[in-house]
MARVEXMI-264004 format. One record per atom (N, C-alpha, C): residue number from 1; atom name; x, y, z. Coordinates in steps of 0.001 Angstrom, whole numbers, plus 500000, padded with zeros to 6 digits. Layout:
N
<seq NUM; atom CA; xx X; yy Y; zz Z>;
...
END
This chain:
92
<seq 1; atom N; xx 656671; yy 255163; zz 520342>;
<seq 1; atom CA; xx 657526; yy 255246; zz 521450>;
<seq 1; atom C; xx 658193; yy 253942; zz 521572>;
<seq 2; atom N; xx 659471; yy 254002; zz 521823>;
<seq 2; atom CA; xx 660265; yy 252691; zz 521875>;
<seq 2; atom C; xx 660121; yy 251879; zz 523148>;
<seq 3; atom N; xx 660170; yy 250660; zz 522974>;
<seq 3; atom CA; xx 659863; yy 249702; zz 523815>;
<seq 3; atom C; xx 660567; yy 249914; zz 525322>;
<seq 4; atom N; xx 661716; yy 250270; zz 525184>;
<seq 4; atom CA; xx 662365; yy 250535; zz 526309>;
<seq 4; atom C; xx 661909; yy 251792; zz 527272>;
<seq 5; atom N; xx 661544; yy 252610; zz 526436>;
<seq 5; atom CA; xx 660691; yy 253800; zz 527263>;
<seq 5; atom C; xx 659615; yy 253683; zz 527764>;
<seq 6; atom N; xx 658886; yy 252879; zz 527145>;
<seq 6; atom CA; xx 657557; yy 252254; zz 527609>;
<seq 6; atom C; xx 657671; yy 251235; zz 528712>;
<seq 7; atom N; xx 658616; yy 250558; zz 529022>;
<seq 7; atom CA; xx 658792; yy 249720; zz 529908>;
<seq 7; atom C; xx 659328; yy 250574; zz 531199>;
<seq 8; atom N; xx 660061; yy 251548; zz 531016>;
<seq 8; atom CA; xx 660473; yy 252388; zz 532171>;
<seq 8; atom C; xx 659317; yy 253177; zz 532714>;
<seq 9; atom N; xx 658464; yy 253651; zz 531928>;
<seq 9; atom CA; xx 657266; yy 254199; zz 532332>;
<seq 9; atom C; xx 656368; yy 253314; zz 533182>;
<seq 10; atom N; xx 656229; yy 252176; zz 532632>;
<seq 10; atom CA; xx 655277; yy 251142; zz 533377>;
<seq 10; atom C; xx 655829; yy 250749; zz 534760>;
<seq 11; atom N; xx 657364; yy 250714; zz 534738>;
<seq 11; atom CA; xx 657683; yy 250560; zz 536027>;
<seq 11; atom C; xx 657660; yy 251524; zz 537046>;
<seq 12; atom N; xx 657435; yy 252656; zz 536700>;
<seq 12; atom CA; xx 657179; yy 253869; zz 537488>;
<seq 12; atom C; xx 655684; yy 254022; zz 537887>;
<seq 13; atom N; xx 654962; yy 253154; zz 537464>;
<seq 13; atom CA; xx 653643; yy 253466; zz 537758>;
<seq 13; atom C; xx 653266; yy 253128; zz 539424>;
<seq 14; atom N; xx 652329; yy 253647; zz 539983>;
<seq 14; atom CA; xx 651959; yy 253184; zz 541408>;
<seq 14; atom C; xx 651413; yy 251925; zz 541502>;
<seq 15; atom N; xx 651568; yy 251330; zz 542677>;
<seq 15; atom CA; xx 651144; yy 249957; zz 542606>;
<seq 15; atom C; xx 649403; yy 249844; zz 542721>;
<seq 16; atom N; xx 648760; yy 250967; zz 542866>;
<seq 16; atom CA; xx 647165; yy 250871; zz 542759>;
<seq 16; atom C; xx 646846; yy 250651; zz 541309>;
<seq 17; atom N; xx 647756; yy 251276; zz 540501>;
<seq 17; atom CA; xx 647292; yy 251150; zz 538993>;
<seq 17; atom C; xx 647496; yy 249698; zz 538826>;
<seq 18; atom N; xx 648590; yy 248990; zz 538990>;
<seq 18; atom CA; xx 648764; yy 247606; zz 538895>;
<seq 18; atom C; xx 647786; yy 246814; zz 539185>;
<seq 19; atom N; xx 647262; yy 247329; zz 540578>;
<seq 19; atom CA; xx 646220; yy 246428; zz 541075>;
<seq 19; atom C; xx 644846; yy 246443; zz 540403>;
<seq 20; atom N; xx 644639; yy 247670; zz 539820>;
<seq 20; atom CA; xx 643504; yy 248018; zz 539018>;
<seq 20; atom C; xx 643555; yy 247187; zz 537574>;
<seq 21; atom N; xx 644704; yy 247252; zz 537039>;
<seq 21; atom CA; xx 644909; yy 246287; zz 535742>;
<seq 21; atom C; xx 644630; yy 245203; zz 535886>;
<seq 22; atom N; xx 645134; yy 244369; zz 537122>;
<seq 22; atom CA; xx 645085; yy 243048; zz 537108>;
<seq 22; atom C; xx 643778; yy 242588; zz 537589>;
<seq 23; atom N; xx 643083; yy 243413; zz 538394>;
<seq 23; atom CA; xx 641647; yy 243186; zz 538626>;
<seq 23; atom C; xx 640761; yy 243007; zz 537379>;
<seq 24; atom N; xx 640968; yy 244228; zz 536720>;
<seq 24; atom CA; xx 640312; yy 244248; zz 535460>;
<seq 24; atom C; xx 640620; yy 243112; zz 534512>;
<seq 25; atom N; xx 641621; yy 242670; zz 534291>;
<seq 25; atom CA; xx 642224; yy 241417; zz 533447>;
<seq 25; atom C; xx 641578; yy 240092; zz 533976>;
<seq 26; atom N; xx 641343; yy 240202; zz 535609>;
<seq 26; atom CA; xx 640739; yy 238900; zz 536096>;
<seq 26; atom C; xx 639223; yy 238922; zz 535711>;
<seq 27; atom N; xx 638583; yy 240072; zz 535779>;
<seq 27; atom CA; xx 637203; yy 240072; zz 535369>;
<seq 27; atom C; xx 636943; yy 239667; zz 533925>;
<seq 28; atom N; xx 637906; yy 240240; zz 533141>;
<seq 28; atom CA; xx 637903; yy 239796; zz 531712>;
<seq 28; atom C; xx 637861; yy 238361; zz 531635>;
<seq 29; atom N; xx 638907; yy 237872; zz 532091>;
<seq 29; atom CA; xx 639188; yy 236455; zz 531969>;
<seq 29; atom C; xx 637903; yy 235471; zz 532519>;
<seq 30; atom N; xx 637288; yy 235991; zz 533576>;
<seq 30; atom CA; xx 636116; yy 235211; zz 534189>;
<seq 30; atom C; xx 634912; yy 235500; zz 533212>;
<seq 31; atom N; xx 634771; yy 236564; zz 532616>;
<seq 31; atom CA; xx 633701; yy 236905; zz 531843>;
<seq 31; atom C; xx 633886; yy 235920; zz 530579>;
<seq 32; atom N; xx 634918; yy 235829; zz 529994>;
<seq 32; atom CA; xx 635260; yy 235011; zz 528886>;
<seq 32; atom C; xx 634946; yy 233387; zz 529099>;
<seq 33; atom N; xx 635402; yy 233135; zz 530390>;
<seq 33; atom CA; xx 635020; yy 231573; zz 530879>;
<seq 33; atom C; xx 633491; yy 231352; zz 530947>;
<seq 34; atom N; xx 632927; yy 232386; zz 531419>;
<seq 34; atom CA; xx 631425; yy 232251; zz 531512>;
<seq 34; atom C; xx 630743; yy 232403; zz 530183>;
<seq 35; atom N; xx 631264; yy 232994; zz 529315>;
<seq 35; atom CA; xx 630533; yy 232983; zz 527779>;
<seq 35; atom C; xx 630776; yy 231669; zz 527363>;
<seq 36; atom N; xx 632103; yy 231205; zz 527444>;
<seq 36; atom CA; xx 632366; yy 229974; zz 526815>;
<seq 36; atom C; xx 631726; yy 228804; zz 527450>;
<seq 37; atom N; xx 631486; yy 228782; zz 528761>;
<seq 37; atom CA; xx 630634; yy 227855; zz 529358>;
<seq 37; atom C; xx 629274; yy 227909; zz 528689>;
<seq 38; atom N; xx 628608; yy 228831; zz 528724>;
<seq 38; atom CA; xx 627409; yy 228886; zz 528497>;
<seq 38; atom C; xx 627057; yy 228771; zz 526897>;
<seq 39; atom N; xx 628114; yy 229099; zz 526178>;
<seq 39; atom CA; xx 627838; yy 228941; zz 524787>;
<seq 39; atom C; xx 628001; yy 227426; zz 524329>;
<seq 40; atom N; xx 629116; yy 226555; zz 524810>;
<seq 40; atom CA; xx 629142; yy 225312; zz 524296>;
<seq 40; atom C; xx 628745; yy 224188; zz 525140>;
<seq 41; atom N; xx 627919; yy 224479; zz 526246>;
<seq 41; atom CA; xx 627175; yy 223650; zz 527173>;
<seq 41; atom C; xx 626070; yy 223299; zz 526567>;
<seq 42; atom N; xx 625784; yy 222043; zz 526555>;
<seq 42; atom CA; xx 624269; yy 221499; zz 526243>;
<seq 42; atom C; xx 623573; yy 220764; zz 527561>;
<seq 43; atom N; xx 622418; yy 220967; zz 527515>;
<seq 43; atom CA; xx 621550; yy 220671; zz 528734>;
<seq 43; atom C; xx 620158; yy 220266; zz 528132>;
<seq 44; atom N; xx 619596; yy 219187; zz 528751>;
<seq 44; atom CA; xx 618337; yy 218763; zz 528372>;
<seq 44; atom C; xx 617475; yy 218562; zz 529690>;
<seq 45; atom N; xx 616559; yy 219341; zz 529726>;
<seq 45; atom CA; xx 615594; yy 218995; zz 531009>;
<seq 45; atom C; xx 614366; yy 218511; zz 530547>;
<seq 46; atom N; xx 613893; yy 217556; zz 531095>;
<seq 46; atom CA; xx 612528; yy 216861; zz 530600>;
<seq 46; atom C; xx 611930; yy 215832; zz 531827>;
<seq 47; atom N; xx 610854; yy 215550; zz 531389>;
<seq 47; atom CA; xx 610160; yy 214661; zz 532621>;
<seq 47; atom C; xx 609938; yy 213146; zz 532095>;
<seq 48; atom N; xx 610191; yy 212282; zz 532866>;
<seq 48; atom CA; xx 610052; yy 210934; zz 532436>;
<seq 48; atom C; xx 609033; yy 210229; zz 533154>;
<seq 49; atom N; xx 608407; yy 209110; zz 532643>;
<seq 49; atom CA; xx 607494; yy 208380; zz 533194>;
<seq 49; atom C; xx 608169; yy 206971; zz 533260>;
<seq 50; atom N; xx 607593; yy 205934; zz 534136>;
<seq 50; atom CA; xx 608090; yy 204629; zz 534044>;
<seq 50; atom C; xx 608078; yy 204083; zz 532740>;
<seq 51; atom N; xx 609341; yy 203609; zz 532186>;
<seq 51; atom CA; xx 609335; yy 202979; zz 530920>;
<seq 51; atom C; xx 609788; yy 203902; zz 529794>;
<seq 52; atom N; xx 610028; yy 205203; zz 530110>;
<seq 52; atom CA; xx 610458; yy 206120; zz 529094>;
<seq 52; atom C; xx 611931; yy 205908; zz 528921>;
<seq 53; atom N; xx 612554; yy 206430; zz 527856>;
<seq 53; atom CA; xx 614056; yy 206244; zz 527491>;
<seq 53; atom C; xx 614384; yy 207665; zz 527184>;
<seq 54; atom N; xx 615557; yy 208053; zz 527391>;
<seq 54; atom CA; xx 616221; yy 209343; zz 527041>;
<seq 54; atom C; xx 617565; yy 208970; zz 526454>;
<seq 55; atom N; xx 617938; yy 209678; zz 525390>;
<seq 55; atom CA; xx 619238; yy 209462; zz 524768>;
<seq 55; atom C; xx 620033; yy 210739; zz 525173>;
<seq 56; atom N; xx 621138; yy 210315; zz 525917>;
<seq 56; atom CA; xx 622156; yy 211536; zz 526531>;
<seq 56; atom C; xx 623619; yy 210999; zz 526122>;
<seq 57; atom N; xx 624262; yy 211896; zz 525302>;
<seq 57; atom CA; xx 625616; yy 211547; zz 525104>;
<seq 57; atom C; xx 625818; yy 210357; zz 524475>;
<seq 58; atom N; xx 625129; yy 209724; zz 523428>;
<seq 58; atom CA; xx 625273; yy 208571; zz 522993>;
<seq 58; atom C; xx 624913; yy 207204; zz 523764>;
<seq 59; atom N; xx 624291; yy 207559; zz 524791>;
<seq 59; atom CA; xx 623776; yy 206388; zz 525764>;
<seq 59; atom C; xx 622257; yy 206573; zz 525724>;
<seq 60; atom N; xx 621542; yy 205275; zz 525859>;
<seq 60; atom CA; xx 620126; yy 205212; zz 526028>;
<seq 60; atom C; xx 619802; yy 204919; zz 527449>;
<seq 61; atom N; xx 619131; yy 205832; zz 528102>;
<seq 61; atom CA; xx 618754; yy 205501; zz 529614>;
<seq 61; atom C; xx 617439; yy 205330; zz 529838>;
<seq 62; atom N; xx 616904; yy 204214; zz 530419>;
<seq 62; atom CA; xx 615613; yy 203742; zz 530795>;
<seq 62; atom C; xx 615304; yy 203815; zz 532033>;
<seq 63; atom N; xx 614088; yy 204332; zz 532365>;
<seq 63; atom CA; xx 613603; yy 204657; zz 533589>;
<seq 63; atom C; xx 612953; yy 203478; zz 533929>;
<seq 64; atom N; xx 613516; yy 202578; zz 534875>;
<seq 64; atom CA; xx 612508; yy 201453; zz 535393>;
<seq 64; atom C; xx 611556; yy 201777; zz 536347>;
<seq 65; atom N; xx 611684; yy 202725; zz 537146>;
<seq 65; atom CA; xx 610676; yy 203140; zz 538149>;
<seq 65; atom C; xx 611267; yy 203953; zz 539291>;
<seq 66; atom N; xx 610592; yy 204244; zz 540242>;
<seq 66; atom CA; xx 610938; yy 204975; zz 541448>;
<seq 66; atom C; xx 610705; yy 204042; zz 542752>;
<seq 67; atom N; xx 611544; yy 204130; zz 543759>;
<seq 67; atom CA; xx 611169; yy 203527; zz 544919>;
<seq 67; atom C; xx 611532; yy 204617; zz 546169>;
<seq 68; atom N; xx 610807; yy 204531; zz 547159>;
<seq 68; atom CA; xx 611061; yy 205413; zz 548169>;
<seq 68; atom C; xx 611931; yy 204475; zz 549180>;
<seq 69; atom N; xx 613021; yy 205168; zz 549955>;
<seq 69; atom CA; xx 613766; yy 204688; zz 550894>;
<seq 69; atom C; xx 614095; yy 205816; zz 551856>;
<seq 70; atom N; xx 614262; yy 205542; zz 553167>;
<seq 70; atom CA; xx 614795; yy 206371; zz 554087>;
<seq 70; atom C; xx 616210; yy 206767; zz 553881>;
<seq 71; atom N; xx 616148; yy 208150; zz 553891>;
<seq 71; atom CA; xx 617765; yy 208723; zz 553553>;
<seq 71; atom C; xx 617943; yy 209256; zz 554956>;
<seq 72; atom N; xx 619149; yy 209922; zz 554919>;
<seq 72; atom CA; xx 619738; yy 210737; zz 556204>;
<seq 72; atom C; xx 618681; yy 212057; zz 556258>;
<seq 73; atom N; xx 618489; yy 212305; zz 557425>;
<seq 73; atom CA; xx 617712; yy 213593; zz 557737>;
<seq 73; atom C; xx 618802; yy 214550; zz 558159>;
<seq 74; atom N; xx 619095; yy 215600; zz 557280>;
<seq 74; atom CA; xx 620175; yy 216565; zz 557640>;
<seq 74; atom C; xx 619540; yy 217884; zz 557757>;
<seq 75; atom N; xx 618261; yy 217993; zz 558113>;
<seq 75; atom CA; xx 617845; yy 219292; zz 558261>;
<seq 75; atom C; xx 618254; yy 220164; zz 559665>;
<seq 76; atom N; xx 618706; yy 219512; zz 560553>;
<seq 76; atom CA; xx 619223; yy 220013; zz 561962>;
<seq 76; atom C; xx 620666; yy 219458; zz 562052>;
<seq 77; atom N; xx 621497; yy 219009; zz 561060>;
<seq 77; atom CA; xx 622700; yy 218464; zz 561366>;
<seq 77; atom C; xx 623745; yy 219260; zz 562097>;
<seq 78; atom N; xx 623471; yy 220569; zz 562026>;
<seq 78; atom CA; xx 624598; yy 221430; zz 562717>;
<seq 78; atom C; xx 624241; yy 221863; zz 564057>;
<seq 79; atom N; xx 622853; yy 221452; zz 564580>;
<seq 79; atom CA; xx 622595; yy 221650; zz 566006>;
<seq 79; atom C; xx 623018; yy 220573; zz 566839>;
<seq 80; atom N; xx 623632; yy 220757; zz 567917>;
<seq 80; atom CA; xx 623826; yy 219660; zz 568887>;
<seq 80; atom C; xx 622786; yy 219135; zz 569427>;
<seq 81; atom N; xx 622768; yy 217825; zz 569703>;
<seq 81; atom CA; xx 621602; yy 217149; zz 570275>;
<seq 81; atom C; xx 621349; yy 217638; zz 571837>;
<seq 82; atom N; xx 620320; yy 217608; zz 572324>;
<seq 82; atom CA; xx 620153; yy 218071; zz 573857>;
<seq 82; atom C; xx 620934; yy 217040; zz 574769>;
<seq 83; atom N; xx 620778; yy 215817; zz 574456>;
<seq 83; atom CA; xx 621674; yy 215088; zz 575427>;
<seq 83; atom C; xx 623126; yy 215265; zz 575381>;
<seq 84; atom N; xx 623692; yy 215698; zz 574189>;
<seq 84; atom CA; xx 625075; yy 215947; zz 574230>;
<seq 84; atom C; xx 625477; yy 217147; zz 575033>;
<seq 85; atom N; xx 624621; yy 218175; zz 575285>;
<seq 85; atom CA; xx 625021; yy 219253; zz 576018>;
<seq 85; atom C; xx 624853; yy 218904; zz 577577>;
<seq 86; atom N; xx 623985; yy 218129; zz 577767>;
<seq 86; atom CA; xx 623672; yy 217670; zz 579084>;
<seq 86; atom C; xx 624555; yy 216687; zz 579524>;
<seq 87; atom N; xx 625082; yy 215929; zz 578680>;
<seq 87; atom CA; xx 626073; yy 214974; zz 579162>;
<seq 87; atom C; xx 627442; yy 215230; zz 579771>;
<seq 88; atom N; xx 627857; yy 216529; zz 579549>;
<seq 88; atom CA; xx 629071; yy 217048; zz 579985>;
<seq 88; atom C; xx 628882; yy 217338; zz 581536>;
<seq 89; atom N; xx 627828; yy 217547; zz 581921>;
<seq 89; atom CA; xx 627657; yy 217767; zz 583477>;
<seq 89; atom C; xx 627998; yy 219087; zz 583896>;
<seq 90; atom N; xx 628721; yy 219919; zz 583136>;
<seq 90; atom CA; xx 629151; yy 221173; zz 583725>;
<seq 90; atom C; xx 628183; yy 222231; zz 583515>;
<seq 91; atom N; xx 628058; yy 222948; zz 584557>;
<seq 91; atom CA; xx 627154; yy 224077; zz 584645>;
<seq 91; atom C; xx 627777; yy 225416; zz 584292>;
<seq 92; atom N; xx 627073; yy 226236; zz 583470>;
<seq 92; atom CA; xx 627567; yy 227361; zz 582944>;
<seq 92; atom C; xx 627045; yy 228607; zz 583483>;
END
């Protein structure tokens, strides 16, 4: 089939066919990306004690120790504080 005839036929296709084609192409590209990421990704999961060293990407990391510190408490960060709702003074 000549290229000109094929192009005329593709222009006449319904938009739903084009949507299906682009959606499948997008899924194919996403799948290729996932396969490439998992194939060429390197990961090391291990445990370390104080004084242990680990070699990662040409660097040698030494664990000096652990310390505890107070961090932000974010368990209820999305909830308004009770005093904030009372401070407005408006009754609903």
